[in-house]
Biopython code that builds the backbone (N, CA, C, O; Angstrom):
import numpy as np
from Bio.PDB.StructureBuilder import StructureBuilder

atoms = [
    (1, "MET", "N", (0.894, -1.182, -0.001)),
    (1, "MET", "CA", (0.005, 0.011, 0.011)),
    (1, "MET", "C", (0.932, 1.229, -0.011)),
    (1, "MET", "O", (1.917, 1.268, 0.726)),
    (2, "PRO", "N", (0.623, 2.229, -0.856)),
    (2, "PRO", "CA", (1.422, 3.449, -0.915)),
    (2, "PRO", "C", (1.210, 4.286, 0.324)),
    (2, "PRO", "O", (0.164, 4.210, 0.968)),
    (3, "ARG", "N", (2.209, 5.088, 0.655)),
    (3, "ARG", "CA", (2.121, 6.016, 1.830)),
    (3, "ARG", "C", (1.112, 7.098, 1.477)),
    (3, "ARG", "O", (1.058, 7.583, 0.347)),
    (4, "ILE", "N", (0.309, 7.466, 2.486)),
    (4, "ILE", "CA", (-0.664, 8.601, 2.322)),
    (4, "ILE", "C", (0.113, 9.893, 2.512)),
    (4, "ILE", "O", (0.781, 10.072, 3.531)),
    (5, "PRO", "N", (0.032, 10.803, 1.532)),
    (5, "PRO", "CA", (0.703, 12.075, 1.716)),
    (5, "PRO", "C", (0.391, 12.836, 2.937)),
    (5, "PRO", "O", (-0.766, 12.861, 3.356)),
    (6, "ASP", "N", (1.373, 13.477, 3.551)),
    (6, "ASP", "CA", (1.125, 14.260, 4.797)),
    (6, "ASP", "C", (0.033, 15.285, 4.630)),
    (6, "ASP", "O", (-0.721, 15.522, 5.573)),
    (7, "ASP", "N", (-0.087, 15.913, 3.456)),
    (7, "ASP", "CA", (-1.109, 16.909, 3.247)),
    (7, "ASP", "C", (-2.518, 16.336, 3.475)),
    (7, "ASP", "O", (-3.416, 17.005, 3.988)),
    (8, "PHE", "N", (-2.667, 15.070, 3.070)),
    (8, "PHE", "CA", (-3.992, 14.422, 3.274)),
    (8, "PHE", "C", (-4.210, 14.091, 4.739)),
    (8, "PHE", "O", (-5.319, 14.248, 5.251)),
    (9, "ILE", "N", (-3.197, 13.649, 5.399)),
    (9, "ILE", "CA", (-3.297, 13.319, 6.855)),
    (9, "ILE", "C", (-3.639, 14.532, 7.662)),
    (9, "ILE", "O", (-4.388, 14.454, 8.636)),
    (10, "ASP", "N", (-3.079, 15.684, 7.252)),
    (10, "ASP", "CA", (-3.332, 16.931, 7.953)),
    (10, "ASP", "C", (-4.755, 17.433, 7.784)),
    (10, "ASP", "O", (-5.145, 18.372, 8.477)),
    (11, "SER", "N", (-5.526, 16.867, 6.919)),
    (11, "SER", "CA", (-6.858, 17.321, 6.691)),
    (11, "SER", "C", (-7.966, 16.473, 7.379)),
    (11, "SER", "O", (-9.162, 16.659, 7.157)),
    (12, "VAL", "N", (-7.493, 15.545, 8.217)),
    (12, "VAL", "CA", (-8.434, 14.614, 8.899)),
    (12, "VAL", "C", (-9.086, 15.320, 10.120)),
    (12, "VAL", "O", (-8.443, 16.105, 10.818)),
    (13, "LEU", "N", (-10.378, 15.012, 10.349)),
    (13, "LEU", "CA", (-11.034, 15.501, 11.516)),
    (13, "LEU", "C", (-11.728, 14.311, 12.207)),
    (13, "LEU", "O", (-12.009, 13.292, 11.577)),
    (14, "TYR", "N", (-11.986, 14.457, 13.462)),
    (14, "TYR", "CA", (-12.602, 13.379, 14.231)),
    (14, "TYR", "C", (-13.849, 13.897, 14.863)),
    (14, "TYR", "O", (-13.902, 15.066, 15.247)),
    (15, "LEU", "N", (-14.897, 13.045, 14.992)),
    (15, "LEU", "CA", (-16.127, 13.468, 15.545)),
    (15, "LEU", "C", (-16.408, 12.645, 16.783)),
    (15, "LEU", "O", (-16.209, 11.430, 16.780)),
    (16, "TYR", "N", (-16.867, 13.287, 17.840)),
    (16, "TYR", "CA", (-17.106, 12.675, 19.155)),
    (16, "TYR", "C", (-18.497, 12.996, 19.657)),
    (16, "TYR", "O", (-19.080, 14.011, 19.275)),
    (17, "PRO", "N", (-19.040, 12.132, 20.519)),
    (17, "PRO", "CA", (-20.372, 12.365, 21.050)),
    (17, "PRO", "C", (-20.436, 13.594, 22.016)),
    (17, "PRO", "O", (-21.510, 14.170, 22.193)),
    (18, "SER", "N", (-19.295, 13.992, 22.636)),
    (18, "SER", "CA", (-19.322, 15.089, 23.600)),
    (18, "SER", "C", (-17.986, 15.827, 23.600)),
    (18, "SER", "O", (-16.960, 15.313, 23.154)),
    (19, "THR", "N", (-18.042, 17.071, 24.126)),
    (19, "THR", "CA", (-16.778, 17.833, 24.241)),
    (19, "THR", "C", (-15.800, 17.120, 25.139)),
    (19, "THR", "O", (-14.608, 17.085, 24.832)),
    (20, "HIS", "N", (-16.244, 16.562, 26.210)),
    (20, "HIS", "CA", (-15.356, 15.828, 27.093)),
    (20, "HIS", "C", (-14.629, 14.734, 26.403)),
    (20, "HIS", "O", (-13.413, 14.596, 26.532)),
    (21, "GLU", "N", (-15.373, 13.946, 25.662)),
    (21, "GLU", "CA", (-14.766, 12.777, 24.942)),
    (21, "GLU", "C", (-13.802, 13.271, 23.896)),
    (21, "GLU", "O", (-12.772, 12.638, 23.665)),
    (22, "ALA", "N", (-14.112, 14.418, 23.235)),
    (22, "ALA", "CA", (-13.182, 14.991, 22.256)),
    (22, "ALA", "C", (-11.895, 15.429, 22.920)),
    (22, "ALA", "O", (-10.804, 15.199, 22.399)),
    (23, "GLN", "N", (-12.032, 16.065, 24.082)),
    (23, "GLN", "CA", (-10.843, 16.553, 24.804)),
    (23, "GLN", "C", (-9.950, 15.408, 25.232)),
    (23, "GLN", "O", (-8.725, 15.503, 25.161)),
    (24, "GLU", "N", (-10.581, 14.301, 25.686)),
    (24, "GLU", "CA", (-9.829, 13.136, 26.131)),
    (24, "GLU", "C", (-9.425, 12.214, 25.006)),
    (24, "GLU", "O", (-8.593, 11.332, 25.221)),
    (25, "GLY", "N", (-9.978, 12.375, 23.806)),
    (25, "GLY", "CA", (-9.711, 11.499, 22.705)),
    (25, "GLY", "C", (-10.218, 10.084, 22.869)),
    (25, "GLY", "O", (-9.600, 9.119, 22.419)),
    (26, "ILE", "N", (-11.389, 9.987, 23.543)),
    (26, "ILE", "CA", (-11.972, 8.655, 23.801)),
    (26, "ILE", "C", (-13.343, 8.551, 23.118)),
    (26, "ILE", "O", (-13.997, 9.554, 22.834)),
    (27, "ASN", "N", (-13.749, 7.314, 22.868)),
    (27, "ASN", "CA", (-15.079, 6.981, 22.328)),
    (27, "ASN", "C", (-15.367, 7.735, 21.025)),
    (27, "ASN", "O", (-16.434, 8.332, 20.878)),
    (28, "ILE", "N", (-14.429, 7.708, 20.090)),
    (28, "ILE", "CA", (-14.617, 8.389, 18.838)),
    (28, "ILE", "C", (-15.929, 7.905, 18.154)),
    (28, "ILE", "O", (-16.262, 6.721, 18.185)),
    (29, "GLY", "N", (-16.633, 8.838, 17.558)),
    (29, "GLY", "CA", (-17.859, 8.493, 16.881)),
    (29, "GLY", "C", (-17.715, 8.318, 15.356)),
    (29, "GLY", "O", (-18.559, 7.732, 14.678)),
    (30, "GLY", "N", (-16.614, 8.853, 14.875)),
    (30, "GLY", "CA", (-16.363, 8.753, 13.402)),
    (30, "GLY", "C", (-15.263, 9.736, 12.998)),
    (30, "GLY", "O", (-14.695, 10.460, 13.817)),
    (31, "SER", "N", (-15.002, 9.720, 11.718)),
    (31, "SER", "CA", (-13.952, 10.641, 11.185)),
    (31, "SER", "C", (-14.502, 11.291, 9.964)),
    (31, "SER", "O", (-15.586, 10.956, 9.487)),
    (32, "GLY", "N", (-13.737, 12.232, 9.455)),
    (32, "GLY", "CA", (-14.055, 12.949, 8.228)),
    (32, "GLY", "C", (-12.825, 13.660, 7.740)),
    (32, "GLY", "O", (-11.709, 13.329, 8.141)),
    (33, "PHE", "N", (-13.010, 14.600, 6.910)),
    (33, "PHE", "CA", (-11.850, 15.304, 6.317)),
    (33, "PHE", "C", (-12.267, 16.728, 5.909)),
    (33, "PHE", "O", (-13.452, 17.012, 5.734)),
    (34, "LEU", "N", (-11.282, 17.606, 5.762)),
    (34, "LEU", "CA", (-11.530, 18.952, 5.283)),
    (34, "LEU", "C", (-11.166, 19.002, 3.833)),
    (34, "LEU", "O", (-10.224, 18.357, 3.374)),
    (35, "VAL", "N", (-11.964, 19.811, 3.099)),
    (35, "VAL", "CA", (-11.704, 20.049, 1.677)),
    (35, "VAL", "C", (-11.615, 21.529, 1.496)),
    (35, "VAL", "O", (-12.454, 22.265, 2.014)),
    (36, "SER", "N", (-10.605, 21.999, 0.763)),
    (36, "SER", "CA", (-10.431, 23.421, 0.488)),
    (36, "SER", "C", (-10.698, 23.611, -1.016)),
    (36, "SER", "O", (-10.071, 22.970, -1.859)),
    (37, "VAL", "N", (-11.630, 24.496, -1.321)),
    (37, "VAL", "CA", (-11.996, 24.769, -2.691)),
    (37, "VAL", "C", (-11.684, 26.308, -2.932)),
    (37, "VAL", "O", (-12.132, 27.183, -2.190)),
    (38, "GLU", "N", (-10.914, 26.551, -3.984)),
    (38, "GLU", "CA", (-10.568, 27.932, -4.283)),
    (38, "GLU", "C", (-11.781, 28.727, -4.722)),
    (38, "GLU", "O", (-12.588, 28.268, -5.530)),
    (39, "ALA", "N", (-11.898, 29.948, -4.166)),
    (39, "ALA", "CA", (-12.982, 30.831, -4.542)),
    (39, "ALA", "C", (-12.665, 31.479, -5.866)),
    (39, "ALA", "O", (-11.599, 32.071, -6.033)),
    (40, "GLU", "N", (-13.596, 31.370, -6.824)),
    (40, "GLU", "CA", (-13.388, 31.902, -8.162)),
    (40, "GLU", "C", (-13.411, 33.402, -8.194)),
    (40, "GLU", "O", (-12.669, 34.011, -8.964)),
    (41, "GLN", "N", (-14.242, 34.019, -7.380)),
    (41, "GLN", "CA", (-14.441, 35.460, -7.412)),
    (41, "GLN", "C", (-13.453, 36.262, -6.528)),
    (41, "GLN", "O", (-13.297, 37.473, -6.685)),
    (42, "ILE", "N", (-12.810, 35.559, -5.620)),
    (42, "ILE", "CA", (-11.888, 36.251, -4.694)),
    (42, "ILE", "C", (-10.520, 35.584, -4.770)),
    (42, "ILE", "O", (-10.305, 34.500, -4.229)),
    (43, "ALA", "N", (-9.604, 36.258, -5.454)),
    (43, "ALA", "CA", (-8.255, 35.673, -5.669)),
    (43, "ALA", "C", (-7.595, 35.368, -4.344)),
    (43, "ALA", "O", (-7.605, 36.185, -3.424)),
    (44, "GLY", "N", (-7.003, 34.143, -4.255)),
    (44, "GLY", "CA", (-6.285, 33.702, -3.102)),
    (44, "GLY", "C", (-7.128, 33.214, -1.955)),
    (44, "GLY", "O", (-6.588, 32.828, -0.918)),
    (45, "SER", "N", (-8.453, 33.218, -2.109)),
    (45, "SER", "CA", (-9.342, 32.798, -1.032)),
    (45, "SER", "C", (-9.862, 31.381, -1.268)),
    (45, "SER", "O", (-9.948, 30.920, -2.406)),
    (46, "HIS", "N", (-10.203, 30.707, -0.189)),
    (46, "HIS", "CA", (-10.690, 29.351, -0.282)),
    (46, "HIS", "C", (-11.908, 29.162, 0.609)),
    (46, "HIS", "O", (-12.038, 29.812, 1.646)),
    (47, "PHE", "N", (-12.796, 28.267, 0.196)),
    (47, "PHE", "CA", (-13.905, 27.846, 1.034)),
    (47, "PHE", "C", (-13.457, 26.488, 1.631)),
    (47, "PHE", "O", (-12.868, 25.657, 0.939)),
    (48, "ILE", "N", (-13.743, 26.297, 2.885)),
    (48, "ILE", "CA", (-13.314, 25.072, 3.558)),
    (48, "ILE", "C", (-14.569, 24.315, 3.982)),
    (48, "ILE", "O", (-15.445, 24.876, 4.642)),
    (49, "TYR", "N", (-14.655, 23.048, 3.603)),
    (49, "TYR", "CA", (-15.786, 22.181, 3.896)),
    (49, "TYR", "C", (-15.307, 21.037, 4.772)),
    (49, "TYR", "O", (-14.255, 20.449, 4.520)),
    (50, "ALA", "N", (-16.091, 20.719, 5.815)),
    (50, "ALA", "CA", (-15.926, 19.482, 6.574)),
    (50, "ALA", "C", (-16.842, 18.457, 5.952)),
    (50, "ALA", "O", (-17.999, 18.757, 5.658)),
    (51, "VAL", "N", (-16.338, 17.235, 5.744)),
    (51, "VAL", "CA", (-17.062, 16.177, 5.114)),
    (51, "VAL", "C", (-16.994, 14.941, 5.967)),
    (51, "VAL", "O", (-15.924, 14.572, 6.451)),
    (52, "THR", "N", (-18.153, 14.280, 6.162)),
    (52, "THR", "CA", (-18.207, 13.045, 6.908)),
    (52, "THR", "C", (-19.386, 12.227, 6.371)),
    (52, "THR", "O", (-20.024, 12.614, 5.392)),
    (53, "ASN", "N", (-19.664, 11.105, 7.014)),
    (53, "ASN", "CA", (-20.834, 10.325, 6.667)),
    (53, "ASN", "C", (-22.062, 10.826, 7.415)),
    (53, "ASN", "O", (-21.956, 11.251, 8.565)),
    (54, "ARG", "N", (-23.196, 10.781, 6.791)),
    (54, "ARG", "CA", (-24.428, 11.260, 7.413)),
    (54, "ARG", "C", (-24.704, 10.454, 8.690)),
    (54, "ARG", "O", (-25.160, 11.035, 9.676)),
    (55, "HIS", "N", (-24.451, 9.165, 8.710)),
    (55, "HIS", "CA", (-24.732, 8.363, 9.908)),
    (55, "HIS", "C", (-23.831, 8.779, 11.081)),
    (55, "HIS", "O", (-24.194, 8.575, 12.239)),
    (56, "VAL", "N", (-22.697, 9.342, 10.799)),
    (56, "VAL", "CA", (-21.793, 9.786, 11.913)),
    (56, "VAL", "C", (-22.368, 10.953, 12.673)),
    (56, "VAL", "O", (-22.297, 10.983, 13.901)),
    (57, "ILE", "N", (-22.945, 11.930, 11.964)),
    (57, "ILE", "CA", (-23.466, 13.093, 12.705)),
    (57, "ILE", "C", (-24.733, 12.775, 13.525)),
    (57, "ILE", "O", (-25.183, 13.577, 14.343)),
    (58, "ASP", "N", (-25.285, 11.587, 13.279)),
    (58, "ASP", "CA", (-26.410, 11.147, 14.121)),
    (58, "ASP", "C", (-25.970, 10.787, 15.527)),
    (58, "ASP", "O", (-26.778, 10.817, 16.454)),
    (59, "VAL", "N", (-24.664, 10.439, 15.703)),
    (59, "VAL", "CA", (-24.150, 10.024, 17.032)),
    (59, "VAL", "C", (-23.030, 10.899, 17.561)),
    (59, "VAL", "O", (-22.649, 10.806, 18.728)),
    (60, "ALA", "N", (-22.509, 11.745, 16.694)),
    (60, "ALA", "CA", (-21.318, 12.562, 17.138)),
    (60, "ALA", "C", (-21.423, 13.960, 16.569)),
    (60, "ALA", "O", (-21.473, 14.137, 15.352)),
    (61, "ASP", "N", (-21.458, 14.950, 17.437)),
    (61, "ASP", "CA", (-21.631, 16.318, 16.952)),
    (61, "ASP", "C", (-20.521, 17.279, 17.375)),
    (61, "ASP", "O", (-20.662, 18.495, 17.240)),
    (62, "VAL", "N", (-19.405, 16.726, 17.892)),
    (62, "VAL", "CA", (-18.283, 17.550, 18.303)),
    (62, "VAL", "C", (-17.081, 17.207, 17.427)),
    (62, "VAL", "O", (-16.653, 16.056, 17.339)),
    (63, "ILE", "N", (-16.564, 18.231, 16.795)),
    (63, "ILE", "CA", (-15.391, 18.013, 15.906)),
    (63, "ILE", "C", (-14.106, 18.306, 16.663)),
    (63, "ILE", "O", (-14.015, 19.265, 17.428)),
    (64, "ARG", "N", (-13.129, 17.465, 16.432)),
    (64, "ARG", "CA", (-11.780, 17.724, 16.933)),
    (64, "ARG", "C", (-10.841, 17.743, 15.786)),
    (64, "ARG", "O", (-10.785, 16.794, 15.004)),
    (65, "LEU", "N", (-10.075, 18.840, 15.661)),
    (65, "LEU", "CA", (-9.041, 19.018, 14.667)),
    (65, "LEU", "C", (-7.694, 19.070, 15.391)),
    (65, "LEU", "O", (-7.555, 19.778, 16.388)),
    (66, "ASN", "N", (-6.729, 18.343, 14.907)),
    (66, "ASN", "CA", (-5.369, 18.489, 15.450)),
    (66, "ASN", "C", (-4.632, 19.508, 14.614)),
    (66, "ASN", "O", (-4.609, 19.397, 13.388)),
    (67, "THR", "N", (-4.034, 20.493, 15.240)),
    (67, "THR", "CA", (-3.307, 21.552, 14.515)),
    (67, "THR", "C", (-1.832, 21.183, 14.290)),
    (67, "THR", "O", (-1.293, 20.297, 14.953)),
    (68, "LYS", "N", (-1.225, 21.850, 13.386)),
    (68, "LYS", "CA", (0.207, 21.611, 13.123)),
    (68, "LYS", "C", (1.087, 21.967, 14.309)),
    (68, "LYS", "O", (2.212, 21.477, 14.419)),
    (69, "GLU", "N", (0.575, 22.828, 15.210)),
    (69, "GLU", "CA", (1.326, 23.178, 16.413)),
    (69, "GLU", "C", (1.187, 22.128, 17.504)),
    (69, "GLU", "O", (1.754, 22.289, 18.585)),
    (70, "GLY", "N", (0.449, 21.065, 17.246)),
    (70, "GLY", "CA", (0.288, 20.043, 18.225)),
    (70, "GLY", "C", (-0.861, 20.320, 19.159)),
    (70, "GLY", "O", (-1.009, 19.596, 20.144)),
    (71, "LYS", "N", (-1.671, 21.304, 18.921)),
    (71, "LYS", "CA", (-2.809, 21.628, 19.763)),
    (71, "LYS", "C", (-4.069, 20.997, 19.109)),
    (71, "LYS", "O", (-4.028, 20.441, 18.011)),
    (72, "THR", "N", (-5.158, 21.122, 19.841)),
    (72, "THR", "CA", (-6.391, 20.711, 19.277)),
    (72, "THR", "C", (-7.440, 21.801, 19.223)),
    (72, "THR", "O", (-7.472, 22.673, 20.091)),
    (73, "HIS", "N", (-8.275, 21.767, 18.243)),
    (73, "HIS", "CA", (-9.416, 22.691, 18.142)),
    (73, "HIS", "C", (-10.680, 21.852, 18.248)),
    (73, "HIS", "O", (-10.904, 20.972, 17.416)),
    (74, "ILE", "N", (-11.514, 22.108, 19.259)),
    (74, "ILE", "CA", (-12.720, 21.358, 19.457)),
    (74, "ILE", "C", (-13.924, 22.264, 19.291)),
    (74, "ILE", "O", (-13.937, 23.373, 19.826)),
    (75, "GLU", "N", (-14.921, 21.825, 18.575)),
    (75, "GLU", "CA", (-16.120, 22.632, 18.343)),
    (75, "GLU", "C", (-17.347, 21.782, 18.187)),
    (75, "GLU", "O", (-17.353, 20.815, 17.425)),
    (76, "LYS", "N", (-18.400, 22.143, 18.915)),
    (76, "LYS", "CA", (-19.688, 21.467, 18.785)),
    (76, "LYS", "C", (-20.449, 22.050, 17.600)),
    (76, "LYS", "O", (-20.604, 23.264, 17.476)),
    (77, "ILE", "N", (-20.925, 21.146, 16.725)),
    (77, "ILE", "CA", (-21.701, 21.599, 15.568)),
    (77, "ILE", "C", (-22.988, 20.758, 15.555)),
    (77, "ILE", "O", (-22.950, 19.531, 15.475)),
    (78, "SER", "N", (-24.113, 21.453, 15.634)),
    (78, "SER", "CA", (-25.400, 20.715, 15.677)),
    (78, "SER", "C", (-25.715, 20.043, 14.399)),
    (78, "SER", "O", (-25.258, 20.467, 13.338)),
    (79, "LYS", "N", (-26.488, 19.002, 14.473)),
    (79, "LYS", "CA", (-26.822, 18.243, 13.241)),
    (79, "LYS", "C", (-27.503, 19.082, 12.223)),
    (79, "LYS", "O", (-27.332, 18.847, 11.027)),
    (80, "GLY", "N", (-28.288, 20.078, 12.647)),
    (80, "GLY", "CA", (-28.965, 21.005, 11.719)),
    (80, "GLY", "C", (-28.052, 21.897, 10.901)),
    (80, "GLY", "O", (-28.466, 22.473, 9.895)),
    (81, "GLU", "N", (-26.794, 22.007, 11.347)),
    (81, "GLU", "CA", (-25.874, 22.842, 10.584)),
    (81, "GLU", "C", (-25.188, 22.123, 9.434)),
    (81, "GLU", "O", (-24.460, 22.744, 8.659)),
    (82, "TRP", "N", (-25.409, 20.847, 9.317)),
    (82, "TRP", "CA", (-24.838, 20.026, 8.247)),
    (82, "TRP", "C", (-25.788, 19.967, 7.075)),
    (82, "TRP", "O", (-27.004, 19.984, 7.267)),
    (83, "VAL", "N", (-25.277, 19.899, 5.895)),
    (83, "VAL", "CA", (-26.082, 19.647, 4.696)),
    (83, "VAL", "C", (-25.895, 18.179, 4.362)),
    (83, "VAL", "O", (-24.782, 17.732, 4.084)),
    (84, "CYS", "N", (-27.034, 17.404, 4.393)),
    (84, "CYS", "CA", (-26.944, 15.984, 4.224)),
    (84, "CYS", "C", (-27.553, 15.585, 2.872)),
    (84, "CYS", "O", (-28.578, 16.128, 2.459)),
    (85, "SER", "N", (-26.926, 14.659, 2.211)),
    (85, "SER", "CA", (-27.425, 14.121, 0.987)),
    (85, "SER", "C", (-28.710, 13.309, 1.249)),
    (85, "SER", "O", (-28.817, 12.587, 2.241)),
    (86, "GLU", "N", (-29.632, 13.444, 0.374)),
    (86, "GLU", "CA", (-30.915, 12.695, 0.506)),
    (86, "GLU", "C", (-30.756, 11.247, 0.016)),
    (86, "GLU", "O", (-31.536, 10.370, 0.385)),
    (87, "THR", "N", (-29.763, 11.018, -0.797)),
    (87, "THR", "CA", (-29.585, 9.695, -1.378)),
    (87, "THR", "C", (-28.326, 8.933, -0.940)),
    (87, "THR", "O", (-28.280, 7.707, -1.036)),
    (88, "ASP", "N", (-27.308, 9.655, -0.462)),
    (88, "ASP", "CA", (-26.092, 8.999, -0.072)),
    (88, "ASP", "C", (-25.750, 9.260, 1.396)),
    (88, "ASP", "O", (-26.285, 10.181, 2.013)),
    (89, "ASP", "N", (-24.882, 8.467, 1.927)),
    (89, "ASP", "CA", (-24.423, 8.591, 3.350)),
    (89, "ASP", "C", (-23.355, 9.659, 3.438)),
    (89, "ASP", "O", (-22.189, 9.349, 3.682)),
    (90, "LEU", "N", (-23.737, 10.922, 3.242)),
    (90, "LEU", "CA", (-22.814, 12.030, 3.127)),
    (90, "LEU", "C", (-23.345, 13.264, 3.831)),
    (90, "LEU", "O", (-24.524, 13.593, 3.708)),
    (91, "ALA", "N", (-22.491, 13.941, 4.560)),
    (91, "ALA", "CA", (-22.831, 15.149, 5.236)),
    (91, "ALA", "C", (-21.657, 16.174, 4.999)),
    (91, "ALA", "O", (-20.481, 15.814, 5.054)),
    (92, "VAL", "N", (-22.020, 17.404, 4.745)),
    (92, "VAL", "CA", (-21.054, 18.459, 4.492)),
    (92, "VAL", "C", (-21.400, 19.691, 5.301)),
    (92, "VAL", "O", (-22.564, 20.063, 5.452)),
    (93, "HIS", "N", (-20.359, 20.305, 5.812)),
    (93, "HIS", "CA", (-20.555, 21.553, 6.651)),
    (93, "HIS", "C", (-19.580, 22.627, 6.157)),
    (93, "HIS", "O", (-18.397, 22.355, 5.949)),
    (94, "THR", "N", (-20.079, 23.821, 5.976)),
    (94, "THR", "CA", (-19.183, 24.901, 5.618)),
    (94, "THR", "C", (-18.910, 25.757, 6.859)),
    (94, "THR", "O", (-19.823, 26.198, 7.557)),
    (95, "LYS", "N", (-17.687, 25.961, 7.088)),
    (95, "LYS", "CA", (-17.290, 26.620, 8.347)),
    (95, "LYS", "C", (-15.859, 27.111, 8.182)),
    (95, "LYS", "O", (-15.057, 26.468, 7.505)),
    (96, "LEU", "N", (-15.540, 28.223, 8.783)),
    (96, "LEU", "CA", (-14.146, 28.683, 8.707)),
    (96, "LEU", "C", (-13.349, 27.955, 9.801)),
    (96, "LEU", "O", (-13.246, 28.422, 10.935)),
    (97, "PHE", "N", (-12.808, 26.831, 9.432)),
    (97, "PHE", "CA", (-11.953, 26.062, 10.391)),
    (97, "PHE", "C", (-10.546, 26.551, 10.339)),
    (97, "PHE", "O", (-10.070, 26.971, 9.285)),
    (98, "PRO", "N", (-9.831, 26.506, 11.512)),
    (98, "PRO", "CA", (-8.423, 26.923, 11.453)),
    (98, "PRO", "C", (-7.612, 25.973, 10.611)),
    (98, "PRO", "O", (-7.710, 24.760, 10.799)),
    (99, "MET", "N", (-6.822, 26.470, 9.698)),
    (99, "MET", "CA", (-6.015, 25.695, 8.805)),
    (99, "MET", "C", (-4.533, 25.854, 9.187)),
    (99, "MET", "O", (-3.672, 25.945, 8.313)),
    (100, "THR", "N", (-4.249, 25.886, 10.472)),
    (100, "THR", "CA", (-2.831, 26.011, 10.873)),
    (100, "THR", "C", (-2.193, 24.681, 11.095)),
    (100, "THR", "O", (-1.012, 24.612, 11.434)),
]
sb = StructureBuilder()
sb.init_structure("model")
sb.init_model(0)
sb.init_chain("A")
sb.init_seg("    ")
for serial, (resi, resn, name, xyz) in enumerate(atoms, 1):
    if name == "N":
        sb.init_residue(resn, " ", resi, " ")
    sb.init_atom(name, np.array(xyz, "f"), 0.0, 1.0, " ", f" {name:<3s}", serial, name[0])
structure = sb.get_structure()
């Protein structure tokens, strides 16, 4: 199996059932990833999307991101803030996440 590029690994996020569990890194509910899409109208700007499975946000609504500085960013995002596919097991959220 080929090595996964570090840039891909740095875009992983984890979802937990509670803030406490996210802080402790226990009882993970699922994972996802960040996608950056260049803004066509604003040079040098990007939109950042969090992507996971729809079934994950049914049980886990707290996102944990590990930063390059070795810190964590934890944020609760309610299920209603996600855009879910009606036909696929997919959920997307637009949010300005720290990309450090």
